[in-house]
BAFI-3210 file (N, C-alpha, C; in Angstrom, 3 decimals, decimal comma, padded with zeros to 6 digits):
// residues 249
n [1|2|3|4|5|6|7|8|9|10|11|12|13|14|15|16|17|18|19|20|21|22|23|24|25|26|27|28|29|30|31|32|33|34|35|36|37|38|39|40|41|42|43|44|45|46|47|48|49|50|51|52|53|54|55|56|57|58|59|60|61|62|63|64|65|66|67|68|69|70|71|72|73|74|75|76|77|78|79|80|81|82|83|84|85|86|87|88|89|90|91|92|93|94|95|96|97|98|99|100|101|102|103|104|105|106|107|108|109|110|111|112|113|114|115|116|117|118|119|120|121|122|123|124|125|126|127|128|129|130|131|132|133|134|135|136|137|138|139|140|141|142|143|144|145|146|147|148|149|150|151|152|153|154|155|156|157|158|159|160|161|162|163|164|165|166|167|168|169|170|171|172|173|174|175|176|177|178|179|180|181|182|183|184|185|186|187|188|189|190|191|192|193|194|195|196|197|198|199|200|201|202|203|204|205|206|207|208|209|210|211|212|213|214|215|216|217|218|219|220|221|222|223|224|225|226|227|228|229|230|231|232|233|234|235|236|237|238|239|240|241|242|243|244|245|246|247|248|249]
n.u [-034,425|-031,788|-031,122|-032,653|-031,391|-028,853|-029,616|-030,696|-028,324|-026,769|-028,238|-028,062|-025,292|-024,823|-026,353|-025,133|-022,740|-024,073|-025,497|-023,392|-022,436|-024,703|-025,462|-022,983|-022,691|-024,771|-023,741|-021,554|-022,880|-024,596|-022,686|-021,325|-023,359|-024,568|-022,600|-022,676|-021,715|-023,154|-025,336|-024,031|-023,186|-025,646|-026,373|-024,368|-024,940|-027,475|-026,802|-025,289|-027,248|-029,024|-027,412|-027,105|-029,801|-030,457|-028,898|-029,980|-029,237|-029,237|-028,378|-027,279|-026,773|-024,913|-024,297|-024,365|-024,345|-021,748|-020,480|-018,546|-019,325|-017,737|-014,783|-013,252|-011,585|-012,629|-011,918|-011,892|-012,377|-011,370|-012,664|-013,956|-015,265|-017,825|-017,874|-017,524|-019,863|-021,800|-021,085|-021,176|-023,861|-025,088|-023,667|-023,659|-022,105|-019,516|-016,066|-014,069|-010,851|-008,752|-006,685|-004,200|-003,834|-006,335|-007,581|-006,871|-008,481|-010,697|-013,643|-014,600|-012,489|-012,792|-015,278|-014,676|-012,950|-014,728|-016,508|-014,872|-013,066|-010,378|-007,128|-004,749|-001,444|000,837|003,573|004,837|006,297|006,332|003,913|002,161|002,558|001,610|-001,099|-001,859|-001,576|-003,519|-005,760|-005,990|-007,241|-009,681|-010,592|-010,910|-013,124|-015,068|-015,206|-015,381|-013,463|-012,717|-010,683|-008,868|-007,102|-005,789|-004,684|-005,514|-007,659|-008,519|-009,228|-009,863|-011,427|-011,132|-009,280|-008,245|-006,126|-002,713|-002,285|-001,495|000,778|000,114|-002,721|-002,906|-000,860|-001,856|-004,267|-003,164|-001,632|-003,483|-004,693|-007,206|-010,056|-010,047|-012,291|-013,264|-014,617|-016,261|-016,900|-019,217|-020,088|-019,784|-017,891|-019,136|-021,082|-019,677|-017,097|-013,496|-012,178|-014,498|-017,144|-019,838|-022,647|-023,671|-024,273|-024,881|-027,149|-030,731|-031,684|-029,570|-027,606|-025,572|-023,585|-022,653|-020,575|-020,040|-017,516|-016,416|-014,919|-011,390|-009,133|-006,606|-005,150|-002,379|-000,788|002,409|004,888|006,536|004,807|003,042|002,818|001,749|-000,793|-001,790|-001,853|-003,825|-006,177|-006,245|-006,537|-009,054|-010,769|-010,161|-010,914|-013,708|-014,227|-013,366|-015,154|-017,582|-021,029|-021,362|-021,963|-024,395|-024,736|-027,641|-028,682]
n.v [169,302|168,578|167,226|164,915|163,745|163,172|161,347|159,290|158,570|157,650|155,380|153,825|153,427|151,982|149,692|148,624|146,861|144,571|143,802|142,983|140,814|139,100|138,698|137,925|135,496|134,139|133,952|132,223|129,855|129,324|129,025|126,739|124,866|125,090|126,051|127,985|130,528|132,581|132,903|133,813|136,283|137,625|137,869|139,548|141,817|142,410|143,042|145,395|147,051|147,268|148,666|151,113|151,921|152,173|154,338|156,418|156,752|156,995|155,275|156,064|154,914|155,609|154,919|152,119|150,616|150,512|148,482|145,656|142,416|140,389|139,191|141,744|144,740|147,007|150,360|152,636|155,839|156,341|157,643|157,204|154,752|154,297|154,156|151,479|150,281|151,505|150,663|147,863|147,544|147,999|146,897|143,883|140,933|141,866|141,746|142,835|144,257|143,699|144,486|142,105|141,579|141,820|139,441|137,851|138,306|136,839|135,088|137,383|137,440|134,897|135,057|136,915|135,404|133,468|134,938|135,483|137,632|139,679|139,216|141,644|141,804|143,852|144,047|141,715|140,229|137,672|136,606|138,411|137,894|135,280|135,698|137,218|135,289|133,396|134,978|135,335|133,036|133,329|135,708|134,748|133,188|135,029|136,675|139,766|142,406|144,969|147,718|150,315|152,745|154,843|153,941|154,093|155,758|158,842|162,316|165,010|167,872|168,883|167,480|164,115|161,893|160,926|157,958|154,557|151,977|149,262|148,226|148,525|146,943|144,551|144,243|144,291|141,983|140,005|140,796|142,124|144,340|147,698|149,352|152,436|154,036|156,714|157,850|159,781|161,630|159,854|160,559|162,581|161,081|159,490|160,700|160,422|159,421|159,819|158,135|157,965|157,282|159,151|162,013|164,171|164,896|164,345|162,819|161,470|161,352|159,135|158,973|156,738|156,914|155,269|154,917|154,614|151,473|150,759|149,236|146,820|145,016|144,523|146,422|146,770|146,262|148,522|150,411|150,934|153,290|155,051|153,957|154,221|157,008|157,671|156,569|157,915|160,613|160,552|159,872|161,886|164,184|163,937|163,910|166,470|168,044|167,273|167,343|169,368|168,688|170,154|171,248|171,026|171,103]
n.w [052,554|052,007|054,328|054,081|051,891|052,946|054,932|053,337|052,003|054,130|054,912|052,555|052,425|054,773|054,315|052,088|052,570|053,447|051,190|049,620|051,132|051,213|048,449|047,515|048,837|047,621|045,024|045,484|046,330|044,109|042,156|042,990|042,837|040,260|038,506|036,515|034,571|033,367|035,023|037,279|036,265|036,026|038,692|039,667|038,143|039,159|041,819|041,365|040,229|042,369|044,167|042,816|042,730|045,480|046,043|044,688|042,062|038,573|035,634|032,461|029,206|026,387|023,014|022,732|020,449|019,673|020,968|020,557|019,157|020,295|022,014|023,898|025,119|027,420|028,086|030,665|032,238|035,526|038,155|040,488|042,803|042,062|039,361|038,746|039,791|038,144|035,531|035,811|036,310|033,881|031,720|030,660|031,847|032,001|032,803|035,368|036,213|039,054|041,878|042,692|045,379|046,565|046,167|048,209|050,344|052,608|051,565|050,000|048,133|047,087|045,859|043,864|042,295|041,402|039,838|037,843|037,833|036,739|037,826|038,762|038,701|039,426|040,048|039,364|036,925|035,668|036,523|035,352|032,607|032,545|033,176|030,957|028,926|029,688|029,453|026,716|025,779|027,030|025,884|023,292|023,636|023,769|026,018|027,787|029,027|031,490|032,112|033,814|032,194|033,388|035,677|038,312|040,736|039,643|039,358|037,344|036,373|033,809|032,139|031,340|033,229|032,436|030,440|031,296|030,151|030,410|029,975|027,202|026,164|027,044|025,544|022,970|023,011|022,661|020,406|020,375|020,093|021,436|023,543|024,152|027,026|028,364|031,481|033,052|035,837|037,925|039,830|041,304|042,534|044,313|045,609|045,705|048,790|050,158|051,932|051,852|049,858|047,120|048,111|046,774|045,092|045,251|043,161|040,792|037,831|036,021|033,205|030,681|028,105|025,275|023,068|019,603|018,736|018,867|016,845|017,571|016,207|014,136|015,267|016,742|019,374|019,233|018,257|020,224|021,800|019,965|019,527|022,102|022,319|020,415|021,553|024,008|023,199|021,967|024,112|025,968|024,610|024,484|027,231|027,997|026,597|027,522|028,791|031,599|035,049|037,013|040,307|042,169|044,658]
ca.u [-034,156|-030,416|-031,127|-033,181|-030,349|-027,828|-030,219|-030,724|-026,946|-026,354|-028,910|-027,477|-023,919|-024,897|-026,928|-024,262|-021,956|-024,960|-025,789|-022,196|-022,398|-025,820|-025,366|-021,728|-022,987|-025,601|-022,817|-020,800|-023,776|-025,042|-021,524|-021,048|-024,454|-024,838|-021,390|-023,137|-021,166|-024,186|-026,120|-023,169|-023,245|-026,939|-026,355|-023,515|-025,691|-028,526|-026,136|-024,932|-028,490|-029,530|-026,546|-027,478|-031,156|-030,391|-028,163|-030,669|-028,438|-029,705|-027,278|-027,673|-025,727|-024,941|-023,352|-024,350|-024,070|-020,302|-019,948|-018,301|-019,891|-016,577|-013,940|-012,676|-011,161|-013,172|-011,047|-012,745|-011,773|-011,705|-012,636|-014,729|-015,700|-019,149|-017,665|-017,707|-021,287|-022,548|-020,792|-021,662|-025,323|-025,612|-022,910|-023,808|-021,002|-018,227|-015,105|-013,185|-009,561|-008,599|-005,359|-004,056|-003,923|-007,735|-008,013|-006,491|-009,499|-011,617|-014,980|-014,593|-011,556|-013,364|-016,342|-014,039|-012,473|-015,883|-017,097|-013,816|-012,382|-009,004|-006,155|-003,706|-000,210|001,644|005,011|005,282|006,298|005,975|002,479|001,488|002,621|000,703|-002,465|-002,072|-001,751|-004,820|-006,799|-006,146|-008,252|-010,955|-010,995|-011,345|-014,460|-015,998|-015,256|-015,059|-012,851|-012,678|-009,550|-008,674|-005,755|-005,157|-003,932|-006,033|-008,755|-008,059|-010,277|-009,561|-012,625|-010,847|-008,554|-007,935|-004,732|-001,980|-002,578|-000,423|000,981|-000,364|-003,939|-002,682|-000,079|-002,772|-005,138|-002,343|-001,152|-004,556|-005,200|-008,636|-010,324|-010,204|-013,559|-013,191|-015,851|-016,098|-017,889|-019,470|-021,015|-019,466|-017,149|-020,102|-021,823|-018,816|-015,749|-012,414|-012,054|-015,825|-017,704|-021,284|-023,091|-024,500|-024,762|-024,865|-028,527|-031,677|-031,604|-028,305|-027,432|-024,232|-023,637|-021,573|-020,478|-019,218|-016,992|-016,136|-013,771|-010,098|-008,528|-005,198|-004,478|-001,465|000,129|003,453|005,356|007,089|003,706|002,133|002,593|000,865|-002,126|-002,137|-002,166|-005,104|-007,266|-006,269|-007,072|-010,496|-011,455|-009,948|-011,707|-015,095|-014,247|-013,224|-016,320|-018,797|-021,951|-020,976|-023,050|-024,664|-025,284|-028,918|-029,066]
ca.v [168,300|168,091|166,256|163,659|163,173|162,595|160,165|158,240|158,155|156,850|154,077|153,093|153,052|150,943|148,475|148,117|145,660|143,422|143,334|142,252|139,549|138,234|138,297|137,176|134,126|133,536|133,611|131,029|128,688|129,034|128,557|125,368|123,987|125,142|126,327|128,715|131,885|133,539|133,162|134,683|137,622|138,234|138,216|140,736|142,940|142,719|143,724|146,746|147,809|147,561|149,711|152,374|152,284|152,637|155,603|157,430|156,962|156,443|155,122|156,201|154,418|156,129|154,252|150,647|150,009|150,417|147,323|144,548|141,115|139,509|139,564|143,088|145,376|148,329|151,266|153,671|156,773|155,819|158,737|156,836|153,358|154,199|153,754|150,027|149,986|151,966|149,804|146,513|147,560|148,155|146,139|142,489|139,997|142,545|141,316|143,923|143,925|144,092|144,210|140,709|141,498|141,722|138,051|137,178|138,581|135,703|135,171|138,376|136,966|133,717|135,525|137,539|134,324|132,791|135,772|135,554|138,927|139,574|139,672|142,520|141,660|144,908|143,935|140,347|140,112|136,306|136,448|139,222|137,141|134,140|136,221|137,584|134,057|132,818|135,874|135,132|131,984|133,892|136,627|133,934|132,673|136,146|137,432|141,191|142,898|146,430|148,200|151,765|153,060|155,854|153,214|154,341|156,728|160,215|163,208|166,366|168,229|169,331|166,503|162,824|161,709|160,140|156,530|153,595|151,090|147,910|147,795|148,489|145,728|143,441|144,094|143,983|140,593|139,137|141,409|142,399|145,776|148,522|150,084|153,539|154,412|157,907|157,829|161,148|161,719|158,911|161,253|163,291|160,082|158,977|161,250|159,725|159,862|159,815|156,788|158,057|157,223|160,208|163,117|165,282|165,231|163,257|161,995|161,773|160,546|158,815|158,635|155,941|157,207|154,244|155,427|153,583|150,623|150,976|147,931|146,687|144,121|145,238|147,237|146,019|146,895|149,841|151,317|151,000|154,682|155,650|153,456|154,848|158,415|157,714|156,317|158,999|161,835|160,388|159,915|163,187|165,171|163,852|164,302|167,924|168,693|166,637|168,210|169,469|168,426|171,292|170,887|171,715|171,165]
ca.w [051,512|052,162|055,425|053,533|051,036|053,823|055,554|052,303|051,773|055,288|054,828|051,430|052,772|055,808|053,725|051,021|052,915|053,564|049,836|049,187|051,861|050,813|047,043|047,383|049,267|046,560|043,936|045,875|046,324|042,744|041,402|043,409|042,405|038,826|037,727|035,332|034,620|032,974|036,226|038,093|035,671|036,352|040,116|039,782|037,573|040,128|042,932|040,939|040,059|043,717|044,714|042,163|043,146|046,870|046,092|043,886|040,852|037,307|034,682|031,056|028,305|025,019|022,122|022,866|019,141|019,492|021,692|019,622|019,490|020,428|023,131|023,747|026,360|027,672|028,827|031,240|033,187|036,857|039,118|041,665|042,830|041,449|037,960|038,689|039,971|036,972|034,375|036,094|036,267|032,524|030,717|031,096|031,665|031,967|033,827|035,754|036,780|040,455|042,416|043,105|046,839|046,978|046,064|049,457|051,353|052,734|050,977|048,917|047,123|046,437|044,969|042,698|041,416|040,808|038,775|036,837|037,850|036,247|038,825|038,247|039,489|038,830|040,330|039,121|035,466|035,278|036,752|034,336|031,352|032,707|033,091|029,556|028,145|030,044|028,951|025,274|025,616|027,460|024,819|022,149|023,955|023,765|027,266|027,675|030,256|031,659|032,896|033,804|031,703|034,232|036,688|039,649|040,764|039,463|038,858|036,922|035,620|032,448|031,321|031,941|033,599|031,433|030,419|031,496|029,004|030,666|029,278|025,754|025,921|027,304|024,380|021,806|023,098|022,189|019,173|020,525|020,022|022,627|023,513|025,118|027,715|029,197|032,553|033,536|036,961|039,000|040,887|042,139|043,317|045,383|045,432|046,386|050,170|050,770|052,089|051,712|048,471|046,549|048,949|045,812|044,756|045,536|041,953|040,124|036,619|035,527|031,784|030,089|026,676|024,637|021,802|018,599|019,072|018,212|016,600|017,961|015,257|013,255|016,069|017,440|020,608|018,931|017,922|021,372|022,199|018,958|019,854|023,384|022,045|019,696|022,495|024,991|022,595|021,761|025,398|026,601|023,868|024,948|028,642|028,076|025,987|028,031|029,547|033,005|035,990|037,893|041,613|042,327|046,069]
c.u [-032,755|-030,335|-031,633|-032,140|-029,276|-028,349|-030,252|-029,317|-026,427|-026,949|-028,284|-026,082|-023,899|-025,383|-025,972|-023,445|-022,817|-025,351|-024,607|-022,165|-023,474|-025,661|-024,043|-021,927|-023,832|-024,726|-022,066|-021,667|-024,187|-023,892|-021,211|-022,105|-024,569|-023,579|-021,680|-022,658|-022,209|-025,073|-025,332|-023,242|-024,535|-026,997|-025,518|-024,252|-026,791|-027,949|-025,824|-026,171|-029,089|-028,733|-026,905|-028,851|-031,161|-029,795|-028,832|-029,956|-029,080|-028,520|-027,824|-026,502|-025,943|-023,893|-023,271|-023,998|-022,576|-019,674|-019,752|-018,973|-018,762|-015,814|-013,297|-012,263|-011,751|-012,150|-011,902|-011,962|-012,288|-011,562|-013,243|-015,028|-017,074|-019,055|-018,020|-019,181|-022,082|-022,336|-021,322|-023,180|-025,871|-024,902|-022,796|-022,548|-019,626|-017,338|-014,152|-011,836|-009,502|-007,205|-005,302|-004,206|-005,356|-008,244|-007,667|-007,517|-010,478|-013,009|-014,981|-013,688|-012,100|-014,458|-015,737|-013,499|-013,640|-016,523|-016,041|-013,230|-010,923|-008,024|-005,046|-002,491|000,823|003,146|005,575|005,183|005,852|004,476|001,678|001,441|001,662|-000,750|-002,812|-002,359|-003,116|-005,954|-007,019|-007,228|-009,631|-011,488|-011,569|-012,741|-015,479|-016,074|-014,785|-014,595|-012,919|-011,518|-009,483|-007,259|-005,044|-004,386|-004,403|-007,182|-008,188|-009,214|-009,713|-010,736|-012,375|-010,183|-008,322|-006,460|-004,030|-002,267|-001,318|-000,357|000,279|-001,603|-003,757|-001,864|-000,953|-003,650|-004,353|-001,885|-002,195|-005,185|-006,711|-008,864|-010,417|-011,504|-013,501|-014,568|-015,551|-017,253|-018,025|-020,485|-020,696|-018,747|-018,106|-020,894|-020,996|-017,393|-014,714|-012,252|-013,382|-016,313|-019,232|-021,672|-024,015|-025,101|-024,967|-026,271|-029,437|-031,718|-030,369|-028,139|-025,952|-024,384|-022,410|-021,586|-019,502|-018,807|-016,702|-014,897|-012,522|-009,429|-007,051|-004,427|-003,609|-000,507|001,165|003,925|005,858|005,993|002,722|001,818|001,656|-000,584|-002,649|-002,575|-003,528|-006,267|-007,376|-006,929|-008,577|-011,263|-011,339|-010,765|-013,152|-015,201|-014,214|-014,488|-017,645|-019,729|-021,550|-022,183|-023,187|-025,281|-026,539|-029,329|-027,857]
c.v [167,713|167,045|164,900|162,961|162,494|161,328|159,000|157,687|157,271|155,451|153,225|152,588|151,940|149,628|147,813|146,876|144,400|142,891|142,544|140,873|138,584|137,757|137,592|135,725|133,396|133,121|132,326|129,786|128,317|128,496|127,109|124,393|123,922|125,342|127,083|130,165|132,931|133,886|134,069|136,125|138,339|138,653|139,468|141,962|143,382|143,496|145,180|147,619|148,188|148,701|151,072|152,849|152,847|154,032|156,711|157,740|156,256|156,388|155,159|155,765|154,994|155,380|152,746|149,955|149,860|149,228|146,165|143,259|140,084|139,917|140,913|143,605|146,779|149,129|152,417|154,581|156,455|156,924|158,343|155,343|153,198|153,953|152,271|149,673|150,334|151,043|148,392|146,436|147,518|147,324|144,696|141,668|140,605|142,067|142,473|143,387|144,400|143,710|142,784|140,544|141,304|140,289|137,255|137,397|137,411|136,029|136,131|137,918|135,767|134,110|136,131|136,477|133,667|133,604|136,135|136,961|138,722|140,075|140,495|142,441|142,630|144,669|142,538|140,070|138,725|136,077|137,233|138,484|135,956|134,583|136,596|136,337|133,420|133,664|135,719|134,104|132,536|134,901|135,855|133,359|133,812|136,953|138,870|141,717|144,422|146,800|149,721|152,084|154,125|155,215|153,421|155,315|158,148|161,065|164,584|166,783|168,584|168,275|165,203|162,772|160,852|158,645|155,695|152,634|149,742|147,475|147,676|147,258|144,488|143,177|143,705|142,534|139,610|139,652|141,624|143,906|146,431|149,309|151,191|153,851|155,621|157,939|159,240|161,120|160,795|159,591|161,961|162,323|159,531|159,475|160,415|160,303|159,912|158,377|156,790|158,109|158,398|161,161|164,363|165,798|164,073|162,282|162,422|160,834|160,373|158,382|157,833|156,209|156,209|154,732|154,278|152,777|151,019|149,623|147,930|145,774|144,950|146,143|146,329|146,830|148,328|150,876|151,508|152,438|155,401|155,254|154,131|156,299|158,551|157,575|157,456|160,246|161,739|160,540|161,299|164,272|165,152|164,298|165,827|168,638|168,177|167,658|168,208|169,299|169,611|170,793|171,720|171,837|171,468]
c.w [051,661|053,264|054,941|052,655|051,883|054,491|054,570|052,049|052,903|055,221|053,730|051,770|053,812|055,223|052,728|051,420|053,018|052,183|049,290|049,830|051,363|049,369|046,750|047,772|048,226|045,384|044,259|045,780|044,902|041,894|041,723|042,883|040,885|037,982|036,452|035,413|034,228|034,168|037,170|037,589|036,054|037,815|040,336|039,261|038,532|041,307|042,573|040,773|041,415|044,343|044,125|042,631|044,565|046,969|045,291|042,587|039,658|036,349|033,259|030,184|026,917|024,194|022,294|021,553|018,882|020,228|020,714|020,095|019,539|021,687|022,878|025,120|026,436|028,483|029,351|032,171|034,589|037,897|040,455|041,631|042,183|039,949|037,796|038,807|038,711|035,775|034,591|036,011|034,849|031,456|031,177|030,827|031,649|033,111|034,124|036,213|038,217|040,931|042,967|044,614|047,323|046,954|047,326|050,570|051,412|052,189|049,779|047,782|046,364|045,453|043,708|041,737|040,682|039,697|037,730|036,686|037,451|037,308|038,176|039,172|038,922|038,965|040,096|037,617|035,003|035,438|035,718|033,002|031,392|032,558|031,653|028,712|028,424|029,463|027,454|024,993|025,965|026,441|023,633|022,364|024,127|025,045|027,035|029,033|030,295|032,571|032,806|033,341|032,533|035,390|038,108|039,568|040,724|038,950|038,584|036,044|034,165|031,564|032,093|032,315|032,540|031,574|030,633|030,304|029,155|029,903|027,770|025,371|026,075|026,082|023,139|021,814|022,585|020,903|019,222|020,487|021,403|022,484|024,567|025,707|028,601|030,194|033,121|034,677|038,118|040,155|041,840|043,018|044,475|045,170|046,185|047,786|050,904|050,918|051,988|050,241|048,149|047,583|048,089|045,528|045,144|044,364|041,171|038,927|036,297|034,076|031,377|028,585|026,051|023,254|020,843|018,972|018,280|018,070|017,011|017,016|014,314|013,993|016,733|018,656|020,365|018,647|019,071|021,773|021,232|019,239|021,128|023,177|021,370|020,668|023,507|024,403|022,361|023,070|026,045|025,919|024,364|026,402|028,779|027,592|026,550|028,692|031,018|033,902|036,926|039,193|041,863|043,778|046,932]
res [m|k|a|l|i|i|l|r|s|l|v|a|t|i|v|f|p|f|t|v|l|i|l|g|s|v|v|i|v|s|n|l|i|f|g|n|t|r|l|d|d|k|i|v|m|l|w|a|k|i|t|c|f|m|s|g|v|k|v|v|v|e|g|r|e|n|i|p|k|q|g|c|l|f|l|f|n|h|a|s|f|f|d|i|f|a|m|a|a|e|l|d|g|l|r|f|g|a|k|a|e|l|f|k|i|p|v|f|g|r|v|m|r|m|i|r|t|l|p|i|a|r|n|n|r|e|e|v|i|k|i|y|d|e|a|k|v|r|f|a|h|g|e|q|f|a|l|s|p|e|g|g|r|f|y|n|p|d|h|l|f|p|f|k|a|g|p|f|l|f|a|m|s|a|a|v|p|l|v|p|v|v|v|n|g|a|y|e|a|l|p|k|g|s|f|l|f|n|t|y|n|w|r|h|t|i|t|l|k|i|l|e|p|v|q|t|a|g|y|n|q|e|q|r|k|e|l|q|k|i|v|y|e|r|m|d|k|y|w|h|e|r|p|r|i|a|q|t|l]
***
């Protein structure tokens, strides 16, 4: 059985770049012809669902009722690139943040711009302020973004890594709610340093636990750490108490 799992993982990993190339090209063409962001969203969701299906991964969402019907910022623990696939497959229209350097990659960078990915310019204060100002308009039009407050891919089975200030300042600048999402199982599907999708089990489940939103309206710069602590404690509590995944193969 383990040999079949490895074979399936190899096939999924080899096919994955072609899904990016094909569906990325479809995004470019549809964007040029129709200019319809909702169609772009559906293509991205299809790509993510295909990736999960190829990898034998099922995504379960708990707490959909906690998703606001307005612009908001999802905060998720980022242990694996499969976090992105899982969330994109189930949360329609979600815009992720990505390092500004990635936008310089030919074709890939263009696709990211077309699907309205949020560029993260960590070392350029003027650019960060500009992005924040542009995002206020997008939030007002109901767009929803997702960022990792840990600032990178980290995995500790017992506790989350400390949160960075950036995502909280971002949400506070637009006075939009923060929506904590605890992702369980993504690390097992694609650990950091691995390039094979889901060598863990033939069938694997990733759970997205969406917690109650935390309002940012009324918080000022001096209270940012207080807000940060509230969100961290809520997410870390669930992460620490979450159902642990048992390896069966």
